[in-house]
PDB file with SEQRES, HELIX, SHEET and CRYST1 records, atoms N, CA, C and O in Angstrom:
SEQRES   1 A   81  MET GLU GLU GLN MET SER ILE THR ILE TYR SER THR PRO          
SEQRES   2 A   81  ASP CYS PRO TRP CYS LYS LYS THR LYS GLU PHE PHE LYS          
SEQRES   3 A   81  GLU HIS LYS ILE GLU PHE ASN ASP VAL ASP VAL SER SER          
SEQRES   4 A   81  ASP ALA LYS ALA ALA ASP GLU MET ILE LYS LYS SER GLY          
SEQRES   5 A   81  GLN LYS GLY VAL PRO VAL ILE ASP ALA ASN GLY LYS ILE          
SEQRES   6 A   81  ILE VAL GLY PHE ASP GLU HIS SER LEU LYS LYS ALA LEU          
SEQRES   7 A   81  HIS LEU LYS                                                  
HELIX    1 AA1 PRO A   16  GLU A   27  1                                  12    
HELIX    2 AA2 ALA A   41  SER A   51  1                                  11    
HELIX    3 AA3 GLU A   71  ALA A   77  1                                   7    
SHEET    1 AA1 4 ASN A  33  ASP A  36  0                                        
SHEET    2 AA1 4 ILE A   7  SER A  11  1                                        
SHEET    3 AA1 4 VAL A  58  ALA A  61 -1                                        
SHEET    4 AA1 4 LYS A  64  VAL A  67 -1                                        
CRYST1    1.000    1.000    1.000  90.00  90.00  90.00 P 1           1          
ATOM      1  N   MET A   1       5.906  13.390  20.423  1.00  0.00           N  
ATOM      2  CA  MET A   1       6.388  13.273  19.029  1.00  0.00           C  
ATOM      3  C   MET A   1       5.681  12.097  18.352  1.00  0.00           C  
ATOM      4  O   MET A   1       5.633  10.984  18.877  1.00  0.00           O  
ATOM      5  N   GLU A   2       5.145  12.380  17.188  1.00  0.00           N  
ATOM      6  CA  GLU A   2       4.399  11.332  16.437  1.00  0.00           C  
ATOM      7  C   GLU A   2       5.376  10.293  15.832  1.00  0.00           C  
ATOM      8  O   GLU A   2       6.470  10.641  15.389  1.00  0.00           O  
ATOM      9  N   GLU A   3       4.983   9.102  15.826  1.00  0.00           N  
ATOM     10  CA  GLU A   3       5.712   8.011  15.202  1.00  0.00           C  
ATOM     11  C   GLU A   3       5.685   8.191  13.711  1.00  0.00           C  
ATOM     12  O   GLU A   3       4.612   8.411  13.148  1.00  0.00           O  
ATOM     13  N   GLN A   4       6.805   8.109  13.050  1.00  0.00           N  
ATOM     14  CA  GLN A   4       6.936   8.221  11.573  1.00  0.00           C  
ATOM     15  C   GLN A   4       6.441   6.926  10.964  1.00  0.00           C  
ATOM     16  O   GLN A   4       6.981   5.869  11.291  1.00  0.00           O  
ATOM     17  N   MET A   5       5.463   6.952  10.114  1.00  0.00           N  
ATOM     18  CA  MET A   5       4.944   5.799   9.452  1.00  0.00           C  
ATOM     19  C   MET A   5       5.749   5.551   8.189  1.00  0.00           C  
ATOM     20  O   MET A   5       6.131   6.500   7.504  1.00  0.00           O  
ATOM     21  N   SER A   6       5.997   4.365   7.889  1.00  0.00           N  
ATOM     22  CA  SER A   6       6.642   4.020   6.613  1.00  0.00           C  
ATOM     23  C   SER A   6       5.597   3.171   5.754  1.00  0.00           C  
ATOM     24  O   SER A   6       5.301   2.010   6.036  1.00  0.00           O  
ATOM     25  N   ILE A   7       5.094   3.853   4.718  1.00  0.00           N  
ATOM     26  CA  ILE A   7       4.021   3.281   3.914  1.00  0.00           C  
ATOM     27  C   ILE A   7       4.505   3.039   2.471  1.00  0.00           C  
ATOM     28  O   ILE A   7       4.996   3.955   1.812  1.00  0.00           O  
ATOM     29  N   THR A   8       4.364   1.828   2.008  1.00  0.00           N  
ATOM     30  CA  THR A   8       4.672   1.520   0.627  1.00  0.00           C  
ATOM     31  C   THR A   8       3.438   0.861   0.043  1.00  0.00           C  
ATOM     32  O   THR A   8       2.847  -0.035   0.646  1.00  0.00           O  
ATOM     33  N   ILE A   9       3.049   1.332  -1.169  1.00  0.00           N  
ATOM     34  CA  ILE A   9       1.983   0.689  -1.889  1.00  0.00           C  
ATOM     35  C   ILE A   9       2.565   0.060  -3.201  1.00  0.00           C  
ATOM     36  O   ILE A   9       3.169   0.738  -4.031  1.00  0.00           O  
ATOM     37  N   TYR A  10       2.355  -1.202  -3.319  1.00  0.00           N  
ATOM     38  CA  TYR A  10       2.770  -1.915  -4.569  1.00  0.00           C  
ATOM     39  C   TYR A  10       1.567  -1.859  -5.444  1.00  0.00           C  
ATOM     40  O   TYR A  10       0.502  -2.344  -5.061  1.00  0.00           O  
ATOM     41  N   SER A  11       1.702  -1.262  -6.651  1.00  0.00           N  
ATOM     42  CA  SER A  11       0.581  -1.031  -7.510  1.00  0.00           C  
ATOM     43  C   SER A  11       0.875  -1.138  -8.946  1.00  0.00           C  
ATOM     44  O   SER A  11       2.022  -1.379  -9.324  1.00  0.00           O  
ATOM     45  N   THR A  12      -0.123  -0.968  -9.786  1.00  0.00           N  
ATOM     46  CA  THR A  12       0.040  -0.895 -11.234  1.00  0.00           C  
ATOM     47  C   THR A  12      -0.739   0.396 -11.686  1.00  0.00           C  
ATOM     48  O   THR A  12      -1.694   0.817 -11.034  1.00  0.00           O  
ATOM     49  N   PRO A  13      -0.303   0.978 -12.788  1.00  0.00           N  
ATOM     50  CA  PRO A  13      -0.949   2.211 -13.251  1.00  0.00           C  
ATOM     51  C   PRO A  13      -2.434   2.101 -13.572  1.00  0.00           C  
ATOM     52  O   PRO A  13      -3.195   3.051 -13.387  1.00  0.00           O  
ATOM     53  N   ASP A  14      -2.848   0.880 -14.074  1.00  0.00           N  
ATOM     54  CA  ASP A  14      -4.270   0.783 -14.510  1.00  0.00           C  
ATOM     55  C   ASP A  14      -5.185   0.103 -13.520  1.00  0.00           C  
ATOM     56  O   ASP A  14      -6.297  -0.287 -13.875  1.00  0.00           O  
ATOM     57  N   CYS A  15      -4.730  -0.052 -12.253  1.00  0.00           N  
ATOM     58  CA  CYS A  15      -5.520  -0.703 -11.207  1.00  0.00           C  
ATOM     59  C   CYS A  15      -6.471   0.294 -10.512  1.00  0.00           C  
ATOM     60  O   CYS A  15      -6.005   1.251  -9.894  1.00  0.00           O  
ATOM     61  N   PRO A  16      -7.777   0.083 -10.607  1.00  0.00           N  
ATOM     62  CA  PRO A  16      -8.681   1.020  -9.992  1.00  0.00           C  
ATOM     63  C   PRO A  16      -8.618   1.027  -8.444  1.00  0.00           C  
ATOM     64  O   PRO A  16      -8.841   2.062  -7.817  1.00  0.00           O  
ATOM     65  N   TRP A  17      -8.309  -0.157  -7.834  1.00  0.00           N  
ATOM     66  CA  TRP A  17      -8.202  -0.238  -6.410  1.00  0.00           C  
ATOM     67  C   TRP A  17      -6.954   0.406  -5.875  1.00  0.00           C  
ATOM     68  O   TRP A  17      -6.933   0.925  -4.759  1.00  0.00           O  
ATOM     69  N   CYS A  18      -5.876   0.369  -6.706  1.00  0.00           N  
ATOM     70  CA  CYS A  18      -4.617   1.117  -6.408  1.00  0.00           C  
ATOM     71  C   CYS A  18      -4.889   2.575  -6.366  1.00  0.00           C  
ATOM     72  O   CYS A  18      -4.446   3.274  -5.454  1.00  0.00           O  
ATOM     73  N   LYS A  19      -5.620   3.056  -7.351  1.00  0.00           N  
ATOM     74  CA  LYS A  19      -5.959   4.504  -7.407  1.00  0.00           C  
ATOM     75  C   LYS A  19      -6.790   4.920  -6.203  1.00  0.00           C  
ATOM     76  O   LYS A  19      -6.553   5.987  -5.636  1.00  0.00           O  
ATOM     77  N   LYS A  20      -7.775   4.089  -5.790  1.00  0.00           N  
ATOM     78  CA  LYS A  20      -8.582   4.340  -4.647  1.00  0.00           C  
ATOM     79  C   LYS A  20      -7.769   4.368  -3.389  1.00  0.00           C  
ATOM     80  O   LYS A  20      -7.999   5.220  -2.531  1.00  0.00           O  
ATOM     81  N   THR A  21      -6.856   3.498  -3.248  1.00  0.00           N  
ATOM     82  CA  THR A  21      -5.940   3.477  -2.047  1.00  0.00           C  
ATOM     83  C   THR A  21      -5.117   4.721  -2.007  1.00  0.00           C  
ATOM     84  O   THR A  21      -5.001   5.337  -0.948  1.00  0.00           O  
ATOM     85  N   LYS A  22      -4.538   5.124  -3.107  1.00  0.00           N  
ATOM     86  CA  LYS A  22      -3.700   6.313  -3.166  1.00  0.00           C  
ATOM     87  C   LYS A  22      -4.567   7.568  -2.848  1.00  0.00           C  
ATOM     88  O   LYS A  22      -4.111   8.480  -2.159  1.00  0.00           O  
ATOM     89  N   GLU A  23      -5.753   7.593  -3.335  1.00  0.00           N  
ATOM     90  CA  GLU A  23      -6.673   8.719  -2.997  1.00  0.00           C  
ATOM     91  C   GLU A  23      -6.938   8.768  -1.520  1.00  0.00           C  
ATOM     92  O   GLU A  23      -6.941   9.840  -0.913  1.00  0.00           O  
ATOM     93  N   PHE A  24      -7.165   7.585  -0.926  1.00  0.00           N  
ATOM     94  CA  PHE A  24      -7.378   7.453   0.505  1.00  0.00           C  
ATOM     95  C   PHE A  24      -6.191   8.051   1.273  1.00  0.00           C  
ATOM     96  O   PHE A  24      -6.404   8.823   2.208  1.00  0.00           O  
ATOM     97  N   PHE A  25      -4.921   7.707   0.895  1.00  0.00           N  
ATOM     98  CA  PHE A  25      -3.752   8.243   1.515  1.00  0.00           C  
ATOM     99  C   PHE A  25      -3.688   9.766   1.398  1.00  0.00           C  
ATOM    100  O   PHE A  25      -3.434  10.471   2.374  1.00  0.00           O  
ATOM    101  N   LYS A  26      -3.927  10.262   0.162  1.00  0.00           N  
ATOM    102  CA  LYS A  26      -3.892  11.717  -0.067  1.00  0.00           C  
ATOM    103  C   LYS A  26      -4.908  12.409   0.781  1.00  0.00           C  
ATOM    104  O   LYS A  26      -4.612  13.434   1.396  1.00  0.00           O  
ATOM    105  N   GLU A  27      -6.128  11.861   0.831  1.00  0.00           N  
ATOM    106  CA  GLU A  27      -7.221  12.458   1.588  1.00  0.00           C  
ATOM    107  C   GLU A  27      -6.883  12.559   3.054  1.00  0.00           C  
ATOM    108  O   GLU A  27      -7.292  13.519   3.707  1.00  0.00           O  
ATOM    109  N   HIS A  28      -6.158  11.612   3.593  1.00  0.00           N  
ATOM    110  CA  HIS A  28      -5.773  11.592   4.987  1.00  0.00           C  
ATOM    111  C   HIS A  28      -4.349  12.158   5.222  1.00  0.00           C  
ATOM    112  O   HIS A  28      -3.772  11.985   6.296  1.00  0.00           O  
ATOM    113  N   LYS A  29      -3.800  12.836   4.194  1.00  0.00           N  
ATOM    114  CA  LYS A  29      -2.503  13.454   4.166  1.00  0.00           C  
ATOM    115  C   LYS A  29      -1.370  12.508   4.677  1.00  0.00           C  
ATOM    116  O   LYS A  29      -0.539  12.874   5.508  1.00  0.00           O  
ATOM    117  N   ILE A  30      -1.399  11.273   4.121  1.00  0.00           N  
ATOM    118  CA  ILE A  30      -0.431  10.268   4.487  1.00  0.00           C  
ATOM    119  C   ILE A  30       0.563  10.109   3.358  1.00  0.00           C  
ATOM    120  O   ILE A  30       0.199   9.765   2.233  1.00  0.00           O  
ATOM    121  N   GLU A  31       1.840  10.368   3.673  1.00  0.00           N  
ATOM    122  CA  GLU A  31       2.875  10.161   2.673  1.00  0.00           C  
ATOM    123  C   GLU A  31       3.104   8.701   2.402  1.00  0.00           C  
ATOM    124  O   GLU A  31       3.077   7.885   3.323  1.00  0.00           O  
ATOM    125  N   PHE A  32       3.331   8.357   1.150  1.00  0.00           N  
ATOM    126  CA  PHE A  32       3.560   6.997   0.821  1.00  0.00           C  
ATOM    127  C   PHE A  32       4.519   6.883  -0.337  1.00  0.00           C  
ATOM    128  O   PHE A  32       4.703   7.816  -1.118  1.00  0.00           O  
ATOM    129  N   ASN A  33       5.132   5.705  -0.430  1.00  0.00           N  
ATOM    130  CA  ASN A  33       6.054   5.335  -1.493  1.00  0.00           C  
ATOM    131  C   ASN A  33       5.305   4.482  -2.460  1.00  0.00           C  
ATOM    132  O   ASN A  33       4.833   3.413  -2.072  1.00  0.00           O  
ATOM    133  N   ASP A  34       5.163   4.880  -3.685  1.00  0.00           N  
ATOM    134  CA  ASP A  34       4.373   4.143  -4.730  1.00  0.00           C  
ATOM    135  C   ASP A  34       5.341   3.305  -5.609  1.00  0.00           C  
ATOM    136  O   ASP A  34       6.159   3.855  -6.346  1.00  0.00           O  
ATOM    137  N   VAL A  35       5.228   2.018  -5.512  1.00  0.00           N  
ATOM    138  CA  VAL A  35       6.068   1.152  -6.324  1.00  0.00           C  
ATOM    139  C   VAL A  35       5.263   0.451  -7.417  1.00  0.00           C  
ATOM    140  O   VAL A  35       4.343  -0.310  -7.117  1.00  0.00           O  
ATOM    141  N   ASP A  36       5.611   0.707  -8.707  1.00  0.00           N  
ATOM    142  CA  ASP A  36       4.944   0.142  -9.829  1.00  0.00           C  
ATOM    143  C   ASP A  36       5.504  -1.233 -10.127  1.00  0.00           C  
ATOM    144  O   ASP A  36       6.588  -1.357 -10.698  1.00  0.00           O  
ATOM    145  N   VAL A  37       4.766  -2.273  -9.741  1.00  0.00           N  
ATOM    146  CA  VAL A  37       5.266  -3.618  -9.959  1.00  0.00           C  
ATOM    147  C   VAL A  37       5.072  -4.101 -11.397  1.00  0.00           C  
ATOM    148  O   VAL A  37       5.542  -5.188 -11.735  1.00  0.00           O  
ATOM    149  N   SER A  38       4.374  -3.305 -12.282  1.00  0.00           N  
ATOM    150  CA  SER A  38       4.297  -3.728 -13.659  1.00  0.00           C  
ATOM    151  C   SER A  38       5.577  -3.392 -14.423  1.00  0.00           C  
ATOM    152  O   SER A  38       5.809  -3.951 -15.495  1.00  0.00           O  
ATOM    153  N   SER A  39       6.392  -2.516 -13.912  1.00  0.00           N  
ATOM    154  CA  SER A  39       7.638  -2.145 -14.565  1.00  0.00           C  
ATOM    155  C   SER A  39       8.872  -2.524 -13.787  1.00  0.00           C  
ATOM    156  O   SER A  39       9.987  -2.287 -14.253  1.00  0.00           O  
ATOM    157  N   ASP A  40       8.704  -3.123 -12.580  1.00  0.00           N  
ATOM    158  CA  ASP A  40       9.820  -3.396 -11.706  1.00  0.00           C  
ATOM    159  C   ASP A  40       9.685  -4.851 -11.204  1.00  0.00           C  
ATOM    160  O   ASP A  40       8.979  -5.082 -10.222  1.00  0.00           O  
ATOM    161  N   ALA A  41      10.327  -5.812 -11.833  1.00  0.00           N  
ATOM    162  CA  ALA A  41      10.225  -7.242 -11.542  1.00  0.00           C  
ATOM    163  C   ALA A  41      10.782  -7.475 -10.149  1.00  0.00           C  
ATOM    164  O   ALA A  41      10.229  -8.314  -9.439  1.00  0.00           O  
ATOM    165  N   LYS A  42      11.831  -6.799  -9.703  1.00  0.00           N  
ATOM    166  CA  LYS A  42      12.366  -7.011  -8.372  1.00  0.00           C  
ATOM    167  C   LYS A  42      11.372  -6.603  -7.341  1.00  0.00           C  
ATOM    168  O   LYS A  42      11.186  -7.313  -6.353  1.00  0.00           O  
ATOM    169  N   ALA A  43      10.722  -5.481  -7.529  1.00  0.00           N  
ATOM    170  CA  ALA A  43       9.674  -5.034  -6.570  1.00  0.00           C  
ATOM    171  C   ALA A  43       8.481  -5.946  -6.572  1.00  0.00           C  
ATOM    172  O   ALA A  43       7.851  -6.146  -5.534  1.00  0.00           O  
ATOM    173  N   ALA A  44       8.145  -6.523  -7.756  1.00  0.00           N  
ATOM    174  CA  ALA A  44       7.050  -7.508  -7.841  1.00  0.00           C  
ATOM    175  C   ALA A  44       7.355  -8.729  -6.987  1.00  0.00           C  
ATOM    176  O   ALA A  44       6.497  -9.213  -6.249  1.00  0.00           O  
ATOM    177  N   ASP A  45       8.604  -9.232  -7.096  1.00  0.00           N  
ATOM    178  CA  ASP A  45       9.026 -10.372  -6.310  1.00  0.00           C  
ATOM    179  C   ASP A  45       9.008 -10.037  -4.835  1.00  0.00           C  
ATOM    180  O   ASP A  45       8.605 -10.872  -4.026  1.00  0.00           O  
ATOM    181  N   GLU A  46       9.426  -8.861  -4.466  1.00  0.00           N  
ATOM    182  CA  GLU A  46       9.453  -8.404  -3.039  1.00  0.00           C  
ATOM    183  C   GLU A  46       8.017  -8.396  -2.548  1.00  0.00           C  
ATOM    184  O   GLU A  46       7.744  -8.884  -1.451  1.00  0.00           O  
ATOM    185  N   MET A  47       7.071  -7.844  -3.347  1.00  0.00           N  
ATOM    186  CA  MET A  47       5.644  -7.831  -2.945  1.00  0.00           C  
ATOM    187  C   MET A  47       5.093  -9.210  -2.727  1.00  0.00           C  
ATOM    188  O   MET A  47       4.379  -9.447  -1.752  1.00  0.00           O  
ATOM    189  N   ILE A  48       5.417 -10.150  -3.637  1.00  0.00           N  
ATOM    190  CA  ILE A  48       4.857 -11.492  -3.541  1.00  0.00           C  
ATOM    191  C   ILE A  48       5.472 -12.197  -2.263  1.00  0.00           C  
ATOM    192  O   ILE A  48       4.769 -12.926  -1.563  1.00  0.00           O  
ATOM    193  N   LYS A  49       6.755 -11.967  -1.990  1.00  0.00           N  
ATOM    194  CA  LYS A  49       7.378 -12.533  -0.821  1.00  0.00           C  
ATOM    195  C   LYS A  49       6.699 -12.017   0.441  1.00  0.00           C  
ATOM    196  O   LYS A  49       6.440 -12.793   1.361  1.00  0.00           O  
ATOM    197  N   LYS A  50       6.402 -10.704   0.502  1.00  0.00           N  
ATOM    198  CA  LYS A  50       5.801 -10.107   1.691  1.00  0.00           C  
ATOM    199  C   LYS A  50       4.324 -10.509   1.886  1.00  0.00           C  
ATOM    200  O   LYS A  50       3.866 -10.690   3.014  1.00  0.00           O  
ATOM    201  N   SER A  51       3.602 -10.642   0.787  1.00  0.00           N  
ATOM    202  CA  SER A  51       2.199 -10.853   0.851  1.00  0.00           C  
ATOM    203  C   SER A  51       1.597 -12.223   0.505  1.00  0.00           C  
ATOM    204  O   SER A  51       0.498 -12.595   0.918  1.00  0.00           O  
ATOM    205  N   GLY A  52       2.424 -12.959  -0.305  1.00  0.00           N  
ATOM    206  CA  GLY A  52       2.010 -14.219  -0.836  1.00  0.00           C  
ATOM    207  C   GLY A  52       0.958 -13.959  -2.010  1.00  0.00           C  
ATOM    208  O   GLY A  52       0.304 -14.888  -2.485  1.00  0.00           O  
ATOM    209  N   GLN A  53       0.841 -12.729  -2.421  1.00  0.00           N  
ATOM    210  CA  GLN A  53      -0.136 -12.371  -3.446  1.00  0.00           C  
ATOM    211  C   GLN A  53       0.488 -11.815  -4.723  1.00  0.00           C  
ATOM    212  O   GLN A  53       1.525 -11.154  -4.675  1.00  0.00           O  
ATOM    213  N   LYS A  54      -0.113 -12.072  -5.803  1.00  0.00           N  
ATOM    214  CA  LYS A  54       0.293 -11.438  -7.108  1.00  0.00           C  
ATOM    215  C   LYS A  54      -0.608 -10.182  -7.457  1.00  0.00           C  
ATOM    216  O   LYS A  54      -0.268  -9.327  -8.275  1.00  0.00           O  
ATOM    217  N   GLY A  55      -1.750 -10.168  -6.771  1.00  0.00           N  
ATOM    218  CA  GLY A  55      -2.719  -9.100  -7.043  1.00  0.00           C  
ATOM    219  C   GLY A  55      -2.311  -7.810  -6.381  1.00  0.00           C  
ATOM    220  O   GLY A  55      -1.634  -7.847  -5.354  1.00  0.00           O  
ATOM    221  N   VAL A  56      -2.686  -6.689  -6.911  1.00  0.00           N  
ATOM    222  CA  VAL A  56      -2.454  -5.421  -6.346  1.00  0.00           C  
ATOM    223  C   VAL A  56      -3.757  -4.706  -5.952  1.00  0.00           C  
ATOM    224  O   VAL A  56      -4.789  -5.059  -6.522  1.00  0.00           O  
ATOM    225  N   PRO A  57      -3.800  -3.786  -5.077  1.00  0.00           N  
ATOM    226  CA  PRO A  57      -2.627  -3.240  -4.342  1.00  0.00           C  
ATOM    227  C   PRO A  57      -2.231  -4.063  -3.140  1.00  0.00           C  
ATOM    228  O   PRO A  57      -3.061  -4.737  -2.530  1.00  0.00           O  
ATOM    229  N   VAL A  58      -0.978  -4.003  -2.809  1.00  0.00           N  
ATOM    230  CA  VAL A  58      -0.451  -4.527  -1.608  1.00  0.00           C  
ATOM    231  C   VAL A  58       0.162  -3.400  -0.866  1.00  0.00           C  
ATOM    232  O   VAL A  58       1.035  -2.709  -1.391  1.00  0.00           O  
ATOM    233  N   ILE A  59      -0.287  -3.185   0.392  1.00  0.00           N  
ATOM    234  CA  ILE A  59       0.199  -2.095   1.177  1.00  0.00           C  
ATOM    235  C   ILE A  59       1.033  -2.568   2.320  1.00  0.00           C  
ATOM    236  O   ILE A  59       0.593  -3.443   3.067  1.00  0.00           O  
ATOM    237  N   ASP A  60       2.257  -2.020   2.507  1.00  0.00           N  
ATOM    238  CA  ASP A  60       3.088  -2.319   3.670  1.00  0.00           C  
ATOM    239  C   ASP A  60       3.110  -1.074   4.501  1.00  0.00           C  
ATOM    240  O   ASP A  60       3.720  -0.060   4.161  1.00  0.00           O  
ATOM    241  N   ALA A  61       2.386  -1.199   5.655  1.00  0.00           N  
ATOM    242  CA  ALA A  61       2.341  -0.102   6.575  1.00  0.00           C  
ATOM    243  C   ALA A  61       3.109  -0.489   7.840  1.00  0.00           C  
ATOM    244  O   ALA A  61       2.617  -1.170   8.740  1.00  0.00           O  
ATOM    245  N   ASN A  62       4.382   0.009   7.839  1.00  0.00           N  
ATOM    246  CA  ASN A  62       5.267  -0.296   8.979  1.00  0.00           C  
ATOM    247  C   ASN A  62       5.417  -1.803   9.249  1.00  0.00           C  
ATOM    248  O   ASN A  62       5.517  -2.255  10.389  1.00  0.00           O  
ATOM    249  N   GLY A  63       5.426  -2.568   8.113  1.00  0.00           N  
ATOM    250  CA  GLY A  63       5.578  -3.993   8.257  1.00  0.00           C  
ATOM    251  C   GLY A  63       4.285  -4.761   8.311  1.00  0.00           C  
ATOM    252  O   GLY A  63       4.289  -5.986   8.189  1.00  0.00           O  
ATOM    253  N   LYS A  64       3.185  -4.078   8.490  1.00  0.00           N  
ATOM    254  CA  LYS A  64       1.848  -4.741   8.460  1.00  0.00           C  
ATOM    255  C   LYS A  64       1.390  -4.815   6.985  1.00  0.00           C  
ATOM    256  O   LYS A  64       1.283  -3.777   6.332  1.00  0.00           O  
ATOM    257  N   ILE A  65       1.127  -5.985   6.467  1.00  0.00           N  
ATOM    258  CA  ILE A  65       0.754  -6.188   5.126  1.00  0.00           C  
ATOM    259  C   ILE A  65      -0.759  -6.189   4.977  1.00  0.00           C  
ATOM    260  O   ILE A  65      -1.480  -6.948   5.625  1.00  0.00           O  
ATOM    261  N   ILE A  66      -1.222  -5.274   4.064  1.00  0.00           N  
ATOM    262  CA  ILE A  66      -2.702  -5.233   3.768  1.00  0.00           C  
ATOM    263  C   ILE A  66      -2.861  -5.498   2.300  1.00  0.00           C  
ATOM    264  O   ILE A  66      -2.241  -4.812   1.487  1.00  0.00           O  
ATOM    265  N   VAL A  67      -3.676  -6.474   1.921  1.00  0.00           N  
ATOM    266  CA  VAL A  67      -3.907  -6.793   0.524  1.00  0.00           C  
ATOM    267  C   VAL A  67      -5.214  -6.260   0.131  1.00  0.00           C  
ATOM    268  O   VAL A  67      -6.239  -6.494   0.770  1.00  0.00           O  
ATOM    269  N   GLY A  68      -5.164  -5.498  -0.993  1.00  0.00           N  
ATOM    270  CA  GLY A  68      -6.344  -4.897  -1.508  1.00  0.00           C  
ATOM    271  C   GLY A  68      -6.754  -3.560  -0.793  1.00  0.00           C  
ATOM    272  O   GLY A  68      -6.142  -3.177   0.204  1.00  0.00           O  
ATOM    273  N   PHE A  69      -7.771  -2.885  -1.312  1.00  0.00           N  
ATOM    274  CA  PHE A  69      -8.183  -1.644  -0.649  1.00  0.00           C  
ATOM    275  C   PHE A  69      -9.191  -2.089   0.472  1.00  0.00           C  
ATOM    276  O   PHE A  69     -10.348  -2.424   0.217  1.00  0.00           O  
ATOM    277  N   ASP A  70      -8.679  -2.066   1.674  1.00  0.00           N  
ATOM    278  CA  ASP A  70      -9.525  -2.446   2.842  1.00  0.00           C  
ATOM    279  C   ASP A  70      -9.487  -1.176   3.794  1.00  0.00           C  
ATOM    280  O   ASP A  70      -8.578  -1.014   4.608  1.00  0.00           O  
ATOM    281  N   GLU A  71     -10.478  -0.342   3.640  1.00  0.00           N  
ATOM    282  CA  GLU A  71     -10.484   0.897   4.405  1.00  0.00           C  
ATOM    283  C   GLU A  71     -10.368   0.658   5.915  1.00  0.00           C  
ATOM    284  O   GLU A  71      -9.636   1.382   6.591  1.00  0.00           O  
ATOM    285  N   HIS A  72     -11.050  -0.310   6.439  1.00  0.00           N  
ATOM    286  CA  HIS A  72     -11.076  -0.551   7.886  1.00  0.00           C  
ATOM    287  C   HIS A  72      -9.664  -0.971   8.360  1.00  0.00           C  
ATOM    288  O   HIS A  72      -9.171  -0.474   9.373  1.00  0.00           O  
ATOM    289  N   SER A  73      -9.018  -1.900   7.603  1.00  0.00           N  
ATOM    290  CA  SER A  73      -7.654  -2.326   7.968  1.00  0.00           C  
ATOM    291  C   SER A  73      -6.631  -1.248   7.813  1.00  0.00           C  
ATOM    292  O   SER A  73      -5.664  -1.182   8.571  1.00  0.00           O  
ATOM    293  N   LEU A  74      -6.848  -0.350   6.777  1.00  0.00           N  
ATOM    294  CA  LEU A  74      -5.886   0.755   6.599  1.00  0.00           C  
ATOM    295  C   LEU A  74      -5.996   1.756   7.771  1.00  0.00           C  
ATOM    296  O   LEU A  74      -4.984   2.234   8.285  1.00  0.00           O  
ATOM    297  N   LYS A  75      -7.231   2.061   8.178  1.00  0.00           N  
ATOM    298  CA  LYS A  75      -7.430   3.026   9.206  1.00  0.00           C  
ATOM    299  C   LYS A  75      -6.869   2.455  10.474  1.00  0.00           C  
ATOM    300  O   LYS A  75      -6.282   3.210  11.249  1.00  0.00           O  
ATOM    301  N   LYS A  76      -7.001   1.203  10.738  1.00  0.00           N  
ATOM    302  CA  LYS A  76      -6.507   0.571  11.970  1.00  0.00           C  
ATOM    303  C   LYS A  76      -4.940   0.576  11.978  1.00  0.00           C  
ATOM    304  O   LYS A  76      -4.302   0.898  12.980  1.00  0.00           O  
ATOM    305  N   ALA A  77      -4.343   0.186  10.757  1.00  0.00           N  
ATOM    306  CA  ALA A  77      -2.897   0.132  10.713  1.00  0.00           C  
ATOM    307  C   ALA A  77      -2.307   1.517  10.787  1.00  0.00           C  
ATOM    308  O   ALA A  77      -1.179   1.673  11.253  1.00  0.00           O  
ATOM    309  N   LEU A  78      -3.021   2.521  10.347  1.00  0.00           N  
ATOM    310  CA  LEU A  78      -2.482   3.949  10.289  1.00  0.00           C  
ATOM    311  C   LEU A  78      -2.958   4.776  11.507  1.00  0.00           C  
ATOM    312  O   LEU A  78      -2.656   5.963  11.631  1.00  0.00           O  
ATOM    313  N   HIS A  79      -3.693   4.117  12.375  1.00  0.00           N  
ATOM    314  CA  HIS A  79      -4.182   4.763  13.623  1.00  0.00           C  
ATOM    315  C   HIS A  79      -5.067   5.967  13.315  1.00  0.00           C  
ATOM    316  O   HIS A  79      -4.918   7.043  13.895  1.00  0.00           O  
ATOM    317  N   LEU A  80      -6.013   5.741  12.360  1.00  0.00           N  
ATOM    318  CA  LEU A  80      -6.919   6.831  11.978  1.00  0.00           C  
ATOM    319  C   LEU A  80      -8.306   6.493  12.570  1.00  0.00           C  
ATOM    320  O   LEU A  80      -8.627   5.325  12.789  1.00  0.00           O  
ATOM    321  N   LYS A  81      -9.097   7.513  12.816  1.00  0.00           N  
ATOM    322  CA  LYS A  81     -10.424   7.325  13.299  1.00  0.00           C  
ATOM    323  C   LYS A  81     -11.398   7.124  12.220  1.00  0.00           C  
ATOM    324  O   LYS A  81     -12.587   6.948  12.487  1.00  0.00           O  
TER     325      LYS A  81                                                      
END                                                                             
């Protein structure tokens, strides 16, 4: 049985790196929860607490925090080749 991944991306609608990260998830058929921090102050605070960053995207992959679109780190966290 495959382990269920819990993926959340903290993003904004006009962020090109956020779009790239979401495209990466879709390309690899990875389900994710998209949280728009530009319209949700509570989520923005949560993102800052988790990452220490105000910049997006911030990805929470089963508790592993990845800041920015880092394909190598994403593949490693998501166990992709």
